Every structure is written in C-alpha cells, then in structure tokens.
N, C-alpha and C positions, 0 to 999 in steps of 0.2 A: 381241700381242692373243691369239694362240694361248695363251699361258701364262694370261692371266686367263680365259680359255675354260674351261681346265682346272681352274682353282680353283673357277669358279662352278658347274660341272655338276652336283655331288654336291647342292647346295642346290636345285637347279631339279628334282630328282627327287620333292621333297616332294609335290606337288599330286597327280601321276600315282599314287603308291604309295598315298596316303592314300584316294584316290578307289576304287582297286581293293579296299583294305581294307573300305571302306563297301558296296561291291557285295558282297563275299565275306560281310559282316555280315547283310545282307537273304536271300541265298541260305541261308546258316544257319537263320535264323529260319523262312523258309518250310519248310525241311526238317524241323525238329523241331516244326512245328505251329504253330497260331494262337496260343496263349498266349505262346510266346517273341516272336512278332511284335508282339503286343499289348503286351509288356513294354518292347521296345525302343521301341515307339511311344510309351507312356506316359511313359517318360524325359524326352522332349524336352519343352522348354517353349517358348512361342513368343510373340511381341509384335506387335501389329498395327500395322506402321509406316504403311502406307498410310492406315489409316484416321484414324491420329492427326496425319498432315501434309497430308491433302488432295492438292489439285492445284496448289498453288503451289511447283513444283518443277521442277527441270530436266527437260526432257521424256526419256522412255525412248527408247533407240536403237530404230530399226526395222530395223535391217540384222542383227540378231542378235548384235551385241556386247552385253556387259553387265557391270555392275561389282557386287563385293561388299566390303562393309565388314565387316572381321574385327576383333573388340576382344577384348582381355584384361581383365577388370575386377578391381580391386583391393579389391573389397568384402570386409569383415571380418565379414559376416553368417555365423551358423552355424559351419561346421567350418573356414571360413576364417580365422577369427580366430586361432587357435592357430598357423597357418602363416605369417601376414602379418608380424607383428613390426610394430615402430613403432608410430605412431597407430593405435588401434583402435576409432576413432570410428564411428558409424553411416553416414556416407556412402560412396561408391564413386565412382572416377574410373577412366578408361579407362588402364589402365597400359600397355598396348601396342595399338597401332592401325596396321591395313594396309588400304590400298586395292588390291583385286585387280580389274584390267580384263582381261577375256576378249574377244579379238578376234573379228571377223565370222565367220570360218570355225571357230572354236573350235579352232584349231591353235597358239594362242600366248597367254601370259598374262604380264602385267607386274604386279608386286607393288611397292607404295610404301609405306614404313614413314613415319608421321608422327610425330615427336619428340612426347612428351606436353607439353613445355614450350614449345612453339611458340606465341607470341601470336598470336590470330587474332580476327577479327571475329565476335561470337557473335550469332546472330539471336534474336528473341523466341522463348521456347520456354515450354511448358507443364510445370509441375513434376509430382512425383509426387502432390502433395496437390491437383491440379487448378488451382492459381493459376498466374496467368502470370508467368514470369520475364522481366524487361526484357532488352533486348539491351544487349550490352557491345562498346565499340569496339575494345577490346583486352584479351581474356582467355586464360588458358592454354587449349590446345586441348581437355586432358582433363577441363577443369571442365564442358564441355557435358554429359558423362554424368553429372557428380555433380549438376547442378542440374535437369535435365531426362530423365533415363535415355537409352535407346536411341534414342527418336525425334529427341531434341535432338542426341544425337551424329550422327545420320544428316543431319539439318538443316544443322548446322554443317559437316559434311563436304561437303555437296552446295555449300553456300556458297563453301567454300574453293577446291574444284576445279573447279566448274561442270558436275560428272558427276552422272547419277542413279544413287543407290545401289539398285540392283534387289534386292539380297538383304542381310540382317545376319546375322552369327554371333558368337557371344559365349561365351568360356570364363572361368571363374572359377580361383581359386587350387587349390582342393581338387580340382577336376576335372582341372586340368592334373597335380597331384601324383599323383591317383590313376591317370590314364592313364599315367604312367610307371611307376608300380609294376606296372601290369596287363602291361605287354610286358617286364618283367624288368629294369628300368633301362637307362641308356644310357651309352655311353663318351664322354668329353670330354677333349682334350687341350690344355693349356695351357703356354706356353713360359716363362711368368712366375709366380711365386706370387701367389695371391689371397688377402687376407687383409681380410675385410669385416665388421666387428663389427655393423653395422646389419643385413645378410641373414644373418648368422650363418655364411658361407661361407668356410672356410679350406682352401685347398688348396695344396699344394707344386707346383713346376713338373713337369710330367709328365703321363701319361695316368692317368685316374680312373673307376671305374664309380661312377655316382651313381644313388641310389634317387629317389624322388619327391620328398621334401623337399628334398634336395640340389640336384636338377634345378631346381626351383622357385627356390631361393636363386640358383642359377647365371644363370637368366634375369632375374632381379631385381637382381642385384648391379651397383653401378658404382663405390662409393667405394673399393673395394679393389683397383682394377686400372686401368691407363690414366691418363687425366686427369681421370676422376671424371665424364665426361659422360654424358648419355643417349644420345648419338650412339654411344659406346663400348658400352653396353648394348643397344643395337640390334644390332650386330655379334655378341654374345654370343647372342642371340635367334635370329640367322640360323643360328649355327653349332649351337645345341641343336637346330634344325629338321632340319638335315642328320643329326645324330647319331639324333634320333627314327626317322628314315627308314631309316638304316642298321639300326638295331636291329630294326625293324618287318620288313625284307627278311631279317634273318639268321635269325630264329626261324619262319619258313615258316607265317606266320600263316594263311594261307588253307588250309592243309592240317593244321591243328591246331584241331578244333572247340571243345575246351575253352578254349584260349588265346583263340580268336577270339571266343567267348562273352562272355568276362570283358573283353576290351579293347572289344567293341561295347556292352556294358552300362555301363562306365565312361565310353565316348565320350557316349553319348546322356545320359548323366546330367549330363554336364559342359557341355552345348550349351544357349543358348538362340538361337533363330532367329527371324527374321519369320515372319510366319504362312503365307507362302506355302511355306516350307521347313519347317514345322513336323509333318512326318511322314517316316518312313523312307522312303516311296515317293518323296516330293518330293525328298529328298536322293540317293536313287539316280538320280532323272531328273537331277539336276544332275552326278551322276558320268558318267551316259552323254553327257552333251553335252560333258564336259570328256576324255573318255578319250583324244583324238587328242594331247593335250598331252603331250610327252615331256621327257626331261632337257635338250634344247637349246632348247627353246622356251618357257623360262620365265626372266623376268629380275627379279631382287630388287635394289631400291635403296632408299636412304633420302632422303626430300625435301632438297633443297639448302636449308640454312640458314644464317645468320649470327648473331652475338651481338646481341641487341636493345639499339639506343642508349639506352633508358631504363632498362634493367636488365641487368647483366651475367650474371645468373642465368637468363636467359631467351633464347629465340632467336626468330627471325622468317625468313620466307621470304626466300632469296636470289635477288635479279631479277638478269637476266630468267630465269636457268636454271629457277626453280619455274613461272614462266609457260610455259615452254617445254615443259616436262615435262606440266602439265596440258593444255595445248593439243594436244600430241602424242597423248594418250589420248583426248581427245574427238573427234579426228579419227581414231581407230582406228589410230593409227600406233605403232611401237615406241619404248622409251625413248630420248630422244636420246643420242648418243654422248658428248657433253659430260659429261651427268650421271652416265652409267656410269663415265666415267674419272676422276672427282672423288669417288668414293665415300670415305667414312671407313675407316681401318684395324681391323682387329679386335685390341684391345688383347690379349686372351690368346694371339694367335697371332704377336706381335711378339718380337722378341729384346729382352733387357734394354736394349741401347744403342740400338736403334732406338725403342724406347717413350720413353726418356728423351729422345731427339732430336724426337721427335713432339711430346712434351708443351712442349718448349722452343719448337718451331716454331710450336705453337697459341698460346703466350703472346706471340709477337714479331708475329703476323700478325693485323691488324684484321680479316680477313675469315673468320677461324676463329672457330668457337662456343666459347664459354668453357664450363667445367664448369656443368652446371644442377642445380638441386635444389628440387623441390617442397616448399614448407614444409608440415610436419607429415606427409609421406609420402615414402617412398623407392624 
C-alpha cells in the first residue's frame, strides 16, 4: 500500500497547483489594472446548465460537498480541426470525462474517469437545434454531449451516478495544446515505444519533451500502445496531468508575470463553464474552497467496467463495484479500496514483457474490457 501511495501522490498534486495558479492569475489581473481583468473574464465561455435542466435532477448536497463534471471536447470546429485528425465532421463528443467529488470539509477529492465508450442509459435531451432527442436505453456515454451538448452530458452523468453535478468545466483540443505551449511543454517518459498513425504520435522508449500538438496526441493515443483500449488512454491522461503540474511547478509561474499572463490568457480562452463559474471571480472562489486539498487528499480512479456482452468494442459498468463507487460518493465517503486496488495499468509505464502479459491476460479473462474504438473517432 505504501508503494501505491508513493506512485499516486504526484498525480494528486494536480488540483492544488492548478488552483494556486488560478489565484495567481487573478492577483496578476488586479495588479495590472481593469483591462487585464476584463480580458481574462471575457475569454471565458459559459452555459446555463441549471436553466436548461430545471428541477428534475438529483438534489444538491446541503452539507458542503459538491461535484464537478470535467469534459474534454473532441470538437473539430475552428482551430481544432487541424489538430484533431480522423473524422473532421461537425459533431463533437466528450473525448474525456471526469467526475470530481469534493467532500463536505473540502479537505479531500475523488476523481472518477468515465470511459467514453461506456454504454449507458441516455435520458431525453434537448438538442442544439431546440428539438427533443429521445432517450436511448443503451448509448455510448460520449454521445450525450454530441446530441445535446453540455446540458445533456450533465443530465446523463447525473442519471448514471445519482450525483448532482454542481458545476461543469470543458476544454477543447486547441485550448489544451495552447496551454501546453504556454507553459513551455512537458516531459513524459514511456518504457515502451509508441507508434500511432491515427494520433500521429511516434515516440521511442525513453523521456521526451512534448510541445502542445504532441502532448495532445499523447493524451489521445491508444492504438499505438498497450492493448489499444480507452482504459489505457485514460492512464496516459493521468500521466500527462502529472507532467503538466510538474512543469508548472518548475517554471515558477506565480513569480513570473509574463508567463503567468500567457498561461492565464490561454487557460481562460480554453474553458467553457456552467454560468455559475463563468467569471474569474467565481473560479477563484472555487479555488479558495479547495485550497485545503493537498497531494495526499486526492484519489484518481477509472470507473470499473467490463466488456459489453452485445458489443466487444464497448464496455458497461462492472457490478457491484461501480454501484459501490457511486454510493460511496453520494454518501460523501472515499473511493472504496476494492476500486483503488483494481485500477488498470499505464501502458506507457509497463515493461515490454509486462505489457505483453497484460494483453494476454486481458484476452483470457471475461471480466477484462476488450479494446474499444468509437466509429469515426479516435
């Protein structure tokens, strides 16, 4: 257990460092005058989730705990098209999804990644054209964002988890790549070569310094490493989060106004939030509420899943572990130990022999998720 704690701790620094960075951005804006504050504020985009969903939702907690849905959009609109690769159609899905639960005392957080290919019951939603999108008994989780935007993604997540999503935060391809470039790139280490023609990522085993485009390819790659599953890609995304926070910590962001301004400008341009978080003041208020969360108070896991019986390229929640996980968060408890202990391995950090063994084990075990691939997307 001590060894596992040592491995996870760097990942857990993510939220704390990001929040200190955000607070620093506001101090900078205040220091250089009203225009700077206005500029950062005007960069933000927001969506009135509460207005769109009304009252037919799980009740908001009254004990101080709260939940945030964080989505990475695979929209091909604007500058995203040249970065995305693959299908460049007009639709967008949630390429990455994380439910962040913050406990009552704001002293700990649990982060649950939901694989985008998870089959879920999708509720009735309202599309971007204002028309009703009928419910689906079994649909890919990330299709909710495609057919009904942020509000449908929130509604679907609330139905899946039984948790009220108090806030919503979204970032797109271009925003992520721009943020990486603004902090000077990131270092990642892989113990196996990665060769993915779909994402365009080609890395030999070893440590590499990645710019924005390559970092984006790293968090999106899956066919060129491990068993090709979305579960492996989620582990790469966790590794990237650790690298981003290490880079932010190494450049002395809060003591370098020029770099801080560049990062702040990129970060606020990259974000779409719910209307309650749609200002720099509101984001800093959130940061203030979370400032007590340190590296040992944040747990990151992937939703337990198994291969769907009807489709080997899709997964469904693994019972009873998934139910136990959501029940624990609804009760404002930590992630169950059984869920923490059964997390997938990071395919970029495995030895070649171990990676081959893991692939063989996955193929032999009916409880292991098969490689998943979304049609028309990667």
